mmCIF file of the C-alpha atoms, coordinates in Angstrom:
data_MODEL
# 
_entry.id   MODEL 
# 
loop_
_atom_site.group_PDB 
_atom_site.id 
_atom_site.type_symbol 
_atom_site.label_atom_id 
_atom_site.label_alt_id 
_atom_site.label_comp_id 
_atom_site.label_asym_id 
_atom_site.label_entity_id 
_atom_site.label_seq_id 
_atom_site.pdbx_PDB_ins_code 
_atom_site.Cartn_x 
_atom_site.Cartn_y 
_atom_site.Cartn_z 
_atom_site.occupancy 
_atom_site.B_iso_or_equiv 
_atom_site.pdbx_formal_charge 
_atom_site.auth_seq_id 
_atom_site.auth_comp_id 
_atom_site.auth_asym_id 
_atom_site.auth_atom_id 
_atom_site.pdbx_PDB_model_num 
ATOM 1   C CA . UNK A 1 1   ? -28.335 39.539 -130.891 1.00 0.00 ? 1   UNK A CA 1 
ATOM 2   C CA . UNK A 1 2   ? -30.615 42.418 -129.885 1.00 0.00 ? 2   UNK A CA 1 
ATOM 3   C CA . UNK A 1 3   ? -28.753 45.686 -129.325 1.00 0.00 ? 3   UNK A CA 1 
ATOM 4   C CA . UNK A 1 4   ? -31.718 47.745 -128.113 1.00 0.00 ? 4   UNK A CA 1 
ATOM 5   C CA . UNK A 1 5   ? -32.502 48.324 -124.417 1.00 0.00 ? 5   UNK A CA 1 
ATOM 6   C CA . UNK A 1 6   ? -35.879 46.570 -124.908 1.00 0.00 ? 6   UNK A CA 1 
ATOM 7   C CA . UNK A 1 7   ? -38.102 45.184 -127.642 1.00 0.00 ? 7   UNK A CA 1 
ATOM 8   C CA . UNK A 1 8   ? -39.403 48.296 -129.405 1.00 0.00 ? 8   UNK A CA 1 
ATOM 9   C CA . UNK A 1 9   ? -42.302 48.153 -131.852 1.00 0.00 ? 9   UNK A CA 1 
ATOM 10  C CA . UNK A 1 10  ? -42.432 50.243 -135.017 1.00 0.00 ? 10  UNK A CA 1 
ATOM 11  C CA . UNK A 1 11  ? -45.349 52.187 -133.475 1.00 0.00 ? 11  UNK A CA 1 
ATOM 12  C CA . UNK A 1 12  ? -43.303 53.033 -130.366 1.00 0.00 ? 12  UNK A CA 1 
ATOM 13  C CA . UNK A 1 13  ? -40.361 54.215 -132.437 1.00 0.00 ? 13  UNK A CA 1 
ATOM 14  C CA . UNK A 1 14  ? -42.637 56.276 -134.699 1.00 0.00 ? 14  UNK A CA 1 
ATOM 15  C CA . UNK A 1 15  ? -44.193 57.890 -131.611 1.00 0.00 ? 15  UNK A CA 1 
ATOM 16  C CA . UNK A 1 16  ? -40.936 59.499 -130.488 1.00 0.00 ? 16  UNK A CA 1 
ATOM 17  C CA . UNK A 1 17  ? -38.925 59.345 -133.704 1.00 0.00 ? 17  UNK A CA 1 
ATOM 18  C CA . UNK A 1 18  ? -41.271 60.764 -136.308 1.00 0.00 ? 18  UNK A CA 1 
ATOM 19  C CA . UNK A 1 19  ? -41.517 64.404 -135.378 1.00 0.00 ? 19  UNK A CA 1 
ATOM 20  C CA . UNK A 1 20  ? -40.239 67.726 -136.644 1.00 0.00 ? 20  UNK A CA 1 
ATOM 21  C CA . UNK A 1 21  ? -38.098 67.388 -139.786 1.00 0.00 ? 21  UNK A CA 1 
ATOM 22  C CA . UNK A 1 22  ? -38.723 63.648 -140.145 1.00 0.00 ? 22  UNK A CA 1 
ATOM 23  C CA . UNK A 1 23  ? -42.467 64.224 -140.231 1.00 0.00 ? 23  UNK A CA 1 
ATOM 24  C CA . UNK A 1 24  ? -42.108 67.113 -142.684 1.00 0.00 ? 24  UNK A CA 1 
ATOM 25  C CA . UNK A 1 25  ? -40.037 64.971 -145.086 1.00 0.00 ? 25  UNK A CA 1 
ATOM 26  C CA . UNK A 1 26  ? -42.361 61.962 -144.770 1.00 0.00 ? 26  UNK A CA 1 
ATOM 27  C CA . UNK A 1 27  ? -39.808 59.672 -143.116 1.00 0.00 ? 27  UNK A CA 1 
ATOM 28  C CA . UNK A 1 28  ? -41.441 56.560 -141.657 1.00 0.00 ? 28  UNK A CA 1 
ATOM 29  C CA . UNK A 1 29  ? -39.807 53.832 -139.593 1.00 0.00 ? 29  UNK A CA 1 
ATOM 30  C CA . UNK A 1 30  ? -40.826 50.527 -141.179 1.00 0.00 ? 30  UNK A CA 1 
ATOM 31  C CA . UNK A 1 31  ? -38.844 47.874 -139.303 1.00 0.00 ? 31  UNK A CA 1 
ATOM 32  C CA . UNK A 1 32  ? -37.054 47.420 -135.999 1.00 0.00 ? 32  UNK A CA 1 
ATOM 33  C CA . UNK A 1 33  ? -34.790 44.384 -136.318 1.00 0.00 ? 33  UNK A CA 1 
ATOM 34  C CA . UNK A 1 34  ? -32.630 42.755 -133.663 1.00 0.00 ? 34  UNK A CA 1 
ATOM 35  C CA . UNK A 1 35  ? -29.627 44.879 -134.694 1.00 0.00 ? 35  UNK A CA 1 
ATOM 36  C CA . UNK A 1 36  ? -30.897 47.292 -137.345 1.00 0.00 ? 36  UNK A CA 1 
ATOM 37  C CA . UNK A 1 37  ? -33.436 50.050 -137.872 1.00 0.00 ? 37  UNK A CA 1 
ATOM 38  C CA . UNK A 1 38  ? -35.113 50.652 -141.228 1.00 0.00 ? 38  UNK A CA 1 
ATOM 39  C CA . UNK A 1 39  ? -37.105 53.628 -142.545 1.00 0.00 ? 39  UNK A CA 1 
ATOM 40  C CA . UNK A 1 40  ? -38.430 54.885 -145.846 1.00 0.00 ? 40  UNK A CA 1 
ATOM 41  C CA . UNK A 1 41  ? -38.550 58.388 -147.290 1.00 0.00 ? 41  UNK A CA 1 
ATOM 42  C CA . UNK A 1 42  ? -40.445 59.576 -150.371 1.00 0.00 ? 42  UNK A CA 1 
ATOM 43  C CA . UNK A 1 43  ? -38.633 61.073 -153.323 1.00 0.00 ? 43  UNK A CA 1 
ATOM 44  C CA . UNK A 1 44  ? -41.009 63.969 -153.965 1.00 0.00 ? 44  UNK A CA 1 
ATOM 45  C CA . UNK A 1 45  ? -41.098 67.776 -153.974 1.00 0.00 ? 45  UNK A CA 1 
ATOM 46  C CA . UNK A 1 46  ? -40.049 67.872 -150.299 1.00 0.00 ? 46  UNK A CA 1 
ATOM 47  C CA . UNK A 1 47  ? -36.880 65.840 -150.902 1.00 0.00 ? 47  UNK A CA 1 
ATOM 48  C CA . UNK A 1 48  ? -35.814 66.744 -154.459 1.00 0.00 ? 48  UNK A CA 1 
ATOM 49  C CA . UNK A 1 49  ? -33.466 69.408 -155.764 1.00 0.00 ? 49  UNK A CA 1 
ATOM 50  C CA . UNK A 1 50  ? -34.522 71.695 -158.647 1.00 0.00 ? 50  UNK A CA 1 
ATOM 51  C CA . UNK A 1 51  ? -33.073 69.216 -161.195 1.00 0.00 ? 51  UNK A CA 1 
ATOM 52  C CA . UNK A 1 52  ? -35.688 66.701 -160.060 1.00 0.00 ? 52  UNK A CA 1 
ATOM 53  C CA . UNK A 1 53  ? -33.192 64.399 -158.335 1.00 0.00 ? 53  UNK A CA 1 
ATOM 54  C CA . UNK A 1 54  ? -33.183 63.306 -154.702 1.00 0.00 ? 54  UNK A CA 1 
ATOM 55  C CA . UNK A 1 55  ? -31.370 66.024 -152.735 1.00 0.00 ? 55  UNK A CA 1 
ATOM 56  C CA . UNK A 1 56  ? -28.213 64.818 -151.001 1.00 0.00 ? 56  UNK A CA 1 
ATOM 57  C CA . UNK A 1 57  ? -29.215 66.779 -147.923 1.00 0.00 ? 57  UNK A CA 1 
ATOM 58  C CA . UNK A 1 58  ? -32.447 64.803 -147.707 1.00 0.00 ? 58  UNK A CA 1 
ATOM 59  C CA . UNK A 1 59  ? -30.412 61.581 -147.764 1.00 0.00 ? 59  UNK A CA 1 
ATOM 60  C CA . UNK A 1 60  ? -28.320 63.001 -144.918 1.00 0.00 ? 60  UNK A CA 1 
ATOM 61  C CA . UNK A 1 61  ? -31.466 63.816 -142.938 1.00 0.00 ? 61  UNK A CA 1 
ATOM 62  C CA . UNK A 1 62  ? -32.667 60.231 -143.381 1.00 0.00 ? 62  UNK A CA 1 
ATOM 63  C CA . UNK A 1 63  ? -29.256 58.890 -142.324 1.00 0.00 ? 63  UNK A CA 1 
ATOM 64  C CA . UNK A 1 64  ? -28.949 61.177 -139.297 1.00 0.00 ? 64  UNK A CA 1 
ATOM 65  C CA . UNK A 1 65  ? -32.504 60.459 -138.206 1.00 0.00 ? 65  UNK A CA 1 
ATOM 66  C CA . UNK A 1 66  ? -31.995 56.692 -138.403 1.00 0.00 ? 66  UNK A CA 1 
ATOM 67  C CA . UNK A 1 67  ? -28.659 56.776 -136.563 1.00 0.00 ? 67  UNK A CA 1 
ATOM 68  C CA . UNK A 1 68  ? -29.928 59.152 -133.888 1.00 0.00 ? 68  UNK A CA 1 
ATOM 69  C CA . UNK A 1 69  ? -33.068 57.123 -133.271 1.00 0.00 ? 69  UNK A CA 1 
ATOM 70  C CA . UNK A 1 70  ? -30.965 53.943 -133.173 1.00 0.00 ? 70  UNK A CA 1 
ATOM 71  C CA . UNK A 1 71  ? -28.693 55.496 -130.538 1.00 0.00 ? 71  UNK A CA 1 
ATOM 72  C CA . UNK A 1 72  ? -31.761 56.485 -128.533 1.00 0.00 ? 72  UNK A CA 1 
ATOM 73  C CA . UNK A 1 73  ? -32.921 52.847 -128.584 1.00 0.00 ? 73  UNK A CA 1 
ATOM 74  C CA . UNK A 1 74  ? -29.562 51.756 -127.111 1.00 0.00 ? 74  UNK A CA 1 
ATOM 75  C CA . UNK A 1 75  ? -29.526 54.047 -124.070 1.00 0.00 ? 75  UNK A CA 1 
ATOM 76  C CA . UNK A 1 76  ? -31.551 54.660 -120.929 1.00 0.00 ? 76  UNK A CA 1 
ATOM 77  C CA . UNK A 1 77  ? -33.502 57.644 -122.225 1.00 0.00 ? 77  UNK A CA 1 
ATOM 78  C CA . UNK A 1 78  ? -34.571 58.613 -118.696 1.00 0.00 ? 78  UNK A CA 1 
ATOM 79  C CA . UNK A 1 79  ? -30.915 59.368 -117.870 1.00 0.00 ? 79  UNK A CA 1 
ATOM 80  C CA . UNK A 1 80  ? -29.272 60.012 -121.244 1.00 0.00 ? 80  UNK A CA 1 
ATOM 81  C CA . UNK A 1 81  ? -29.729 61.567 -124.657 1.00 0.00 ? 81  UNK A CA 1 
ATOM 82  C CA . UNK A 1 82  ? -27.842 61.144 -127.932 1.00 0.00 ? 82  UNK A CA 1 
ATOM 83  C CA . UNK A 1 83  ? -26.864 63.775 -130.483 1.00 0.00 ? 83  UNK A CA 1 
ATOM 84  C CA . UNK A 1 84  ? -25.149 63.557 -133.841 1.00 0.00 ? 84  UNK A CA 1 
ATOM 85  C CA . UNK A 1 85  ? -21.614 64.951 -133.847 1.00 0.00 ? 85  UNK A CA 1 
ATOM 86  C CA . UNK A 1 86  ? -20.363 63.913 -137.303 1.00 0.00 ? 86  UNK A CA 1 
ATOM 87  C CA . UNK A 1 87  ? -21.919 62.648 -140.512 1.00 0.00 ? 87  UNK A CA 1 
ATOM 88  C CA . UNK A 1 88  ? -20.532 61.842 -143.913 1.00 0.00 ? 88  UNK A CA 1 
ATOM 89  C CA . UNK A 1 89  ? -22.285 60.615 -147.018 1.00 0.00 ? 89  UNK A CA 1 
ATOM 90  C CA . UNK A 1 90  ? -21.340 59.326 -150.425 1.00 0.00 ? 90  UNK A CA 1 
ATOM 91  C CA . UNK A 1 91  ? -24.098 59.746 -153.001 1.00 0.00 ? 91  UNK A CA 1 
ATOM 92  C CA . UNK A 1 92  ? -23.800 56.791 -155.370 1.00 0.00 ? 92  UNK A CA 1 
ATOM 93  C CA . UNK A 1 93  ? -26.946 56.687 -157.492 1.00 0.00 ? 93  UNK A CA 1 
ATOM 94  C CA . UNK A 1 94  ? -29.633 59.280 -158.236 1.00 0.00 ? 94  UNK A CA 1 
ATOM 95  C CA . UNK A 1 95  ? -33.371 58.857 -157.699 1.00 0.00 ? 95  UNK A CA 1 
ATOM 96  C CA . UNK A 1 96  ? -36.219 60.810 -159.282 1.00 0.00 ? 96  UNK A CA 1 
ATOM 97  C CA . UNK A 1 97  ? -39.325 59.138 -157.828 1.00 0.00 ? 97  UNK A CA 1 
ATOM 98  C CA . UNK A 1 98  ? -40.646 56.506 -155.467 1.00 0.00 ? 98  UNK A CA 1 
ATOM 99  C CA . UNK A 1 99  ? -39.140 55.839 -152.057 1.00 0.00 ? 99  UNK A CA 1 
ATOM 100 C CA . UNK A 1 100 ? -35.683 55.296 -150.668 1.00 0.00 ? 100 UNK A CA 1 
ATOM 101 C CA . UNK A 1 101 ? -35.136 52.795 -147.869 1.00 0.00 ? 101 UNK A CA 1 
ATOM 102 C CA . UNK A 1 102 ? -32.501 53.479 -145.211 1.00 0.00 ? 102 UNK A CA 1 
ATOM 103 C CA . UNK A 1 103 ? -31.045 50.824 -142.941 1.00 0.00 ? 103 UNK A CA 1 
ATOM 104 C CA . UNK A 1 104 ? -28.907 51.729 -139.915 1.00 0.00 ? 104 UNK A CA 1 
ATOM 105 C CA . UNK A 1 105 ? -26.538 49.186 -138.370 1.00 0.00 ? 105 UNK A CA 1 
ATOM 106 C CA . UNK A 1 106 ? -24.125 49.708 -135.501 1.00 0.00 ? 106 UNK A CA 1 
ATOM 107 C CA . UNK A 1 107 ? -20.398 49.860 -136.170 1.00 0.00 ? 107 UNK A CA 1 
ATOM 108 C CA . UNK A 1 108 ? -19.606 50.696 -132.531 1.00 0.00 ? 108 UNK A CA 1 
ATOM 109 C CA . UNK A 1 109 ? -21.769 51.087 -129.423 1.00 0.00 ? 109 UNK A CA 1 
ATOM 110 C CA . UNK A 1 110 ? -19.707 52.465 -126.555 1.00 0.00 ? 110 UNK A CA 1 
ATOM 111 C CA . UNK A 1 111 ? -20.657 54.201 -123.326 1.00 0.00 ? 111 UNK A CA 1 
ATOM 112 C CA . UNK A 1 112 ? -20.238 57.690 -124.777 1.00 0.00 ? 112 UNK A CA 1 
ATOM 113 C CA . UNK A 1 113 ? -19.840 57.266 -128.563 1.00 0.00 ? 113 UNK A CA 1 
ATOM 114 C CA . UNK A 1 114 ? -21.921 55.317 -131.076 1.00 0.00 ? 114 UNK A CA 1 
ATOM 115 C CA . UNK A 1 115 ? -21.009 54.912 -134.753 1.00 0.00 ? 115 UNK A CA 1 
ATOM 116 C CA . UNK A 1 116 ? -23.669 53.896 -137.296 1.00 0.00 ? 116 UNK A CA 1 
ATOM 117 C CA . UNK A 1 117 ? -23.483 52.878 -140.942 1.00 0.00 ? 117 UNK A CA 1 
ATOM 118 C CA . UNK A 1 118 ? -26.586 53.838 -142.871 1.00 0.00 ? 118 UNK A CA 1 
ATOM 119 C CA . UNK A 1 119 ? -27.149 52.391 -146.330 1.00 0.00 ? 119 UNK A CA 1 
ATOM 120 C CA . UNK A 1 120 ? -29.857 53.992 -148.430 1.00 0.00 ? 120 UNK A CA 1 
ATOM 121 C CA . UNK A 1 121 ? -31.271 51.967 -151.332 1.00 0.00 ? 121 UNK A CA 1 
ATOM 122 C CA . UNK A 1 122 ? -34.071 52.244 -153.863 1.00 0.00 ? 122 UNK A CA 1 
ATOM 123 C CA . UNK A 1 123 ? -37.423 50.622 -153.041 1.00 0.00 ? 123 UNK A CA 1 
ATOM 124 C CA . UNK A 1 124 ? -36.282 47.211 -154.278 1.00 0.00 ? 124 UNK A CA 1 
ATOM 125 C CA . UNK A 1 125 ? -33.235 47.551 -151.986 1.00 0.00 ? 125 UNK A CA 1 
ATOM 126 C CA . UNK A 1 126 ? -31.014 46.479 -154.899 1.00 0.00 ? 126 UNK A CA 1 
ATOM 127 C CA . UNK A 1 127 ? -29.566 49.827 -156.026 1.00 0.00 ? 127 UNK A CA 1 
ATOM 128 C CA . UNK A 1 128 ? -27.354 51.655 -153.499 1.00 0.00 ? 128 UNK A CA 1 
ATOM 129 C CA . UNK A 1 129 ? -28.280 55.341 -153.495 1.00 0.00 ? 129 UNK A CA 1 
ATOM 130 C CA . UNK A 1 130 ? -26.148 56.608 -150.593 1.00 0.00 ? 130 UNK A CA 1 
ATOM 131 C CA . UNK A 1 131 ? -23.868 55.247 -147.920 1.00 0.00 ? 131 UNK A CA 1 
ATOM 132 C CA . UNK A 1 132 ? -23.394 57.277 -144.773 1.00 0.00 ? 132 UNK A CA 1 
ATOM 133 C CA . UNK A 1 133 ? -21.674 57.061 -141.417 1.00 0.00 ? 133 UNK A CA 1 
ATOM 134 C CA . UNK A 1 134 ? -22.995 58.891 -138.370 1.00 0.00 ? 134 UNK A CA 1 
ATOM 135 C CA . UNK A 1 135 ? -21.235 59.344 -135.043 1.00 0.00 ? 135 UNK A CA 1 
ATOM 136 C CA . UNK A 1 136 ? -23.406 60.173 -132.044 1.00 0.00 ? 136 UNK A CA 1 
ATOM 137 C CA . UNK A 1 137 ? -22.389 61.364 -128.601 1.00 0.00 ? 137 UNK A CA 1 
ATOM 138 C CA . UNK A 1 138 ? -24.251 59.996 -125.576 1.00 0.00 ? 138 UNK A CA 1 
ATOM 139 C CA . UNK A 1 139 ? -24.913 62.772 -123.060 1.00 0.00 ? 139 UNK A CA 1 
ATOM 140 C CA . UNK A 1 140 ? -26.018 62.429 -119.461 1.00 0.00 ? 140 UNK A CA 1 
ATOM 141 C CA . UNK A 1 141 ? -29.120 64.434 -118.583 1.00 0.00 ? 141 UNK A CA 1 
ATOM 142 C CA . UNK A 1 142 ? -28.689 66.854 -115.704 1.00 0.00 ? 142 UNK A CA 1 
# 
């Protein structure tokens, strides 16, 4: 069952979702499913820590971006906005190169609170790199 307010294309989501930090880190939305949103992020000098491993903060940026964009797709953006109010992340496996793939799925979509689970895997989507939960608050525009 589709959870979005309309059928969004990847191009439409990239148009409003791939700006600022997402663009700087190379985050790209790659799939808009009926009930999930998927993006990839490179593991390179922008997203690594000095040890050469994927930085946990970069994983959090990917998770927060996916959950925030997903919330945006569930609301009437002419009347509302959505902002992250809490995020947690467990870093399970390290990465040194390639891409990570994040997939956001709704845990709860209410009128004022959304909760998203974001699983970040390696490129093959077999090795779990990070699991995160993001809570967003839906705000009415004035």
